[in-house]
N, C-alpha and C positions, 0 to 999 in steps of 0.2 A: 125203787131205784136209789133213793137217797140213803136208805139203810145200807144197801150193798156198797155204795161209794164210801160211806163212813167206815164200814168194816174193812174195805180194801186199804184205806188210808191208815187205819190202825195196824193192819197186818204189815204194811210197808214200814211203818214206824218201828214196830216191834222187831222186824228183821234187821233194820239198821242198828237198833240198840243192842240186839243180841250179838252183833258182830263186834261190838266194842270190847267185850270181855273185861269190862272194868272191874267186876267183882274179883276176878282172879288176881288182881294186883295186890290184894291184901297180904298174901304171903310174901310177895316180893318186897313190899314196903317194910314188913316186919324184919325181913332178913337184912336188907340194906340199911334200914333206919335213916335213909337220906343223909348220911354223913360222908362227905368227900373231904379227905384231909387237905389242908391248905398247902397243896403241892407247889413247890418253887424250885425248878432245876436251872433256871436262867435268871439273869438280872431282871428287875422290874422293867417292863416295856419291851422286852425281847421274848418272843413266843416260840421261836424255832431254835432249839439248841443242838438238835441232832438231825442232819439231813444227809442222806446217802445217795450219791448219784455216780454209779460206776460208769466206766467208759462204754460198756455194752448198753447200759440203760440210756445213757446220753445219746448214743447213736440211734437207738430206736425212737427216742423222743424227737430228735432232729428229723428222722424219717416221717414221723406223724405230722410234724409242723411244716416241713419243707423249707425251713430256714435254720441257719446255725444259731445256737444259743449256748450259753455257758452255765455250768452248775451254779455259779453265784447268782446269775439272773433268775434261775429257777427257784433257788432258795429264797430270794427276795420276794418272788411272787407268792410263795407259800406264807412267808412272814406277813405280807400285806393282807392276804386272805384270812389268816388266823386272827389278825388284829381287828379286821372288819367284822368277822363272825362274833368275836367277843362283844364288840360294841352293839351289834344288831340284837344279840341274845339279851344283853343287859337292858336295852331299851324296851324290848318286848316284855321282859319280866317286870319292869317297873310299871308298865301299863296295866298290870294285873294286881298290883298292890291295892288294897281296899280303898285307900284314900285317893288313888289315881284313876280308878275305873270310870269310864265314860260310856255313853251309849255306843259310841263308835268302837271302843275296845271290846265291849260285850258282843257286838255284831261280828267283829273279826274272830273272836274266840268261838262263837257259835258256828261260824263258817268252817273253822278248822276242826273243832272237836264235837260238834253236833249237840252240845248242851251249853247252857250259860255258865260263866265262870263261877257263879254263886252256887252251883250244884254241889251238894255234899254227899259223897258216896256213903252208903250204909256201913261199910266196913271200917270207916274212919274210927268209929266208936270201939272197934275191937283191937286197935293198935296198942301195943304195950308202951308204958312210959308216957312221956310228954310228947304229944303230937304237935309239931310246930307249923302246921298249916290248918286253916279253918275251912277251906272249900277247895274245889278242883282248880280254880284259878290260882290260888296260892300254891298248890302242889305243882302245877305246871311251871309257875314262876320259879319255884325252888329248884326244879329239875333243870330249867334253862340256866339258872345261875351256876349250878354245879357243873354243867357241861362247859360253861364259859370258863370256870376255874381250871378245868382240865386243859382247855385250849391255851389259857393265859399263862399257865405255870411253866411252859417250856419243857415239860417232861415227856411229850410225845416224840417217839422216834419216827421221823418221816423218811419214806423211801420214794425217790422220784418216779419209780415205776414198780408196779406190783409184781410179786412172785410168791409162791408158797414157801420159798426159802426165807422170805422176809416176814410174811404174814401167813400164819398157818391156815387161817380160814379162807384165804383168797386163792382159790384153786383155778379160777378162770384166767384166761389170758388178759392182761391189762388193756388190750384194745377193746375189751367188751364192757368196761366200766369206767365211771368217773373216779371212784376211790373205793377202797375196801379197808376195813379196820380189823385189828386183832388186839387181844388183851392178855394173851398167854405169855407170861414172863415179862410183861410190861406193856405200856400203852404204845400202840403202833398204828400208823396210817400209811397204807400203800396207795399211791396215786396211779390213775389210769390215763389212757389217751384222751378220754372225754374231758378231764380236768384241764389238760394242757391245751387242747383245741379251743375250749371256751375261754381260757386265759388269753390265748393268742387273738381271739376274735373280740376281746374286750367284754366278754360276758362275766363280769366280776360278781354279779349276784349269784350266778351258778357256782363259781368257785368258793365264794364266802359260805353259801348255804351248804355246799358239799362238806366242808370241814366241820361245820356245826353238826350236820347230820352224822358224821362219823364219830364225833365226840359224844353224841348221844348214844350211839351204839356201845362205845366204850363204857359210858356211864351206866347203861342198863346191864352191862356185863354179859351180854349174850347177843346172838344174832336176832334182831327183831324180825318177827315173821310178817310184819306189816299187815296184821289182821286188826280190823277195827280202827280205833283212833288213838286212845290214850296210851297204847303200847306201840304206836307207829311213829318212828322218828320223822317220817315225811309230814305228819300232821303238825309236829312241833316246828319244823322248818316252814311249813305252810303258814302257821300263825305268825312266826317271826317275820316272814316276808310281808304279810298283811299289816302287822303292827307298825312296820317301818315304811309302809306305803310303796313297796316294791312290787314289780311284776313277778308273779309266781311262775317259775319254770314249769313247763308242761309235764316234764317227767315226775314232778312232785304232785301236781294235781291229778295225774293218772292214778297215783297210789294213795292219794288222799283227796277225793273229790269233795266239792263244797257240801258242807252239812247245813243244818238249819235248826233254829229254835223257833221257827214260825208257828203260829197257831194252827191247829187242825181246821179244816174247812168247816164253816158254820153249818149247824143243823137248824132247819127251819120248822117250827111248829106253827102251822097256819090253820085257816078256816075256823077261827074262834067264832062263837055265836055273836050276832050283832048286839052291841051294847052290853056284852058280858065279858068277864075275864077268866072264868073257870076253865081249867083243862078239860078236854073231852076224851072219850074213849079212844079216838083215833090217834091221840097224842101219846098214849101209854107205851106203845112199842118204841117210839123215838126216845121218850124219857128213860125207859129201861136201858136202851142201847147207850145213851149218854152216860148213865150211871155205871154201866159195865166198863165203858172206855176209861172213865175216871179211875175206877178201882184198879183196873188192870195196869194203868200207867204207874201206879205206886210200886209195882214189882219190877220196874225198869229204872234206868238212870235218868229219866226225864219225866218225873211225875207231874200230873196236872194239878197245879195249886190254885188256879184262878178259873172261875167260870163266869164269863161275861154274858149278860142277857139284855138284849135290846128289843123293847116292845114297840109295836106299831098298831095303828088303827086305819080304817079306810077313811075316806074324806066326807062321809055323809053327815057327821055330827059337827057341833061347834068345836073350835080349836081347843078350848080348855077341856072339854069332855074327851076329845080324842087323845089329848096329852095324858089325861088320867087313865083312859082305857089302856094305852100303851104301857103305862107304869104298872097298872094292876095285872096285866097279862105277864109282864116280866117277873113280877113278884110271885104270881101263881106258878110260873114255870120253875122259878127258883125253889119254891117250896116242894114241888113235885119231884124235882131232881134230887134235892137234898134228902128227901124221905127215901127215895129209891137207893141212894148211896148208903144211907144208914142201914137199910135192910141187908145190903150186900156186905158191908164192912163198916161198923160204927166208928172204928178208929180212923179210917180215912175221912169220914164225914167231918170230923173235927179239924182236919188239916186243910180243907178247901175253903177258899174265900169266894163268895158270890157277889157279883156287881150287877144289880138290876138297874137299867136305864130306860128312858123312853124318848121317842122322837115323834110321837103323835101320828099325824097323817103324813108327815114328811118322809121322803124316801120310798115312795110307792114302787113296787116291782112289777105291777100289772095295771092295766087301765081301770080306773074307778068307774068307768061308764057302764061296765057289765057286772052282773052278780058274781060271776066266776072270778073276775079281776079283783073285786072288793074282798072276796073270800081269801085270796092269796095275800092281800095287803093286811088283813087282820091276823098278825103273826108275831112270833118272837124268834129272833135270831140268837142262837146259843153258840158261843165260841169258847172252845177249850184252849187254855194257854199252858203248854208244858214249860218246865223250867229246867 
């Protein structure tokens, strides 16, 4: 049963990672080279230089809101949202700088992108010229800062209500969306009824993240298909909200559900012989399965770099002896797993760190009053930690 559960966990993990499509970003990175010009179309501090609100569009917006508003008020709302979006993106990017990373920022990154910010995609080594990011965290920070530059420069043409006449890609009626962006012939954002209704209700997190989301679309230079995570503008806005301690709008979490860098469920090697530490034949399938999982993980964007082994004993011996038995069993499991990994892929074996520890007779999972219970307690718990 435990073998099956571990296989299912691995299958689920592989499916999630396959959705990310991270490897396909190599060509995009080479093409764009992560260089956004220092655009400035307005004076510093002003972010909306072009705002079009025709009488027809204004009438529809008033119809959506049910109250009269002026174009100046609407433009001021966009100016405020753009300024807030720049600040939010900048704060989130700073939390990913190597010297600023904390446990909390790593947790928030994992929740948004499904891997730790320290993850280094294999294709980084294939990039031409000087690559100015060291890991995925720095790459995301760079993208957020570039999207903020687009918002901050005042070069985006804003339309108070969307139309294919304004934004070529925005073919739906604006009552169906928050905003829609275009980049053909210039940077353009068309706003929808959802944006104005959230603004009227005081949902400023929604309006701020909406503009950042659209700036990311412009930055990527294409309609993001929202597949996986690192090519999904929703996951960037998800992380920005988390990094700033904001409640994440449900429409974002639907398209970028919480990810995790949590360890895989522990595999238990139990029923060691009394007063012995050697692995037994019934441990072999579990050891082989662990090794297969570790090796397979190195073909994903979340390789297992750490194998933690915690050894235990039953309560029949002296505390010192039980402590030593737990340690010996953890070391034996380490040696067996390392050997199995080497047989499958010697290169991976050199990249994995093993941490054998012991708790002696502490932490029993079954009654020590029965032989069956003591057999369960003579065990090693093996935990695989992806990164």
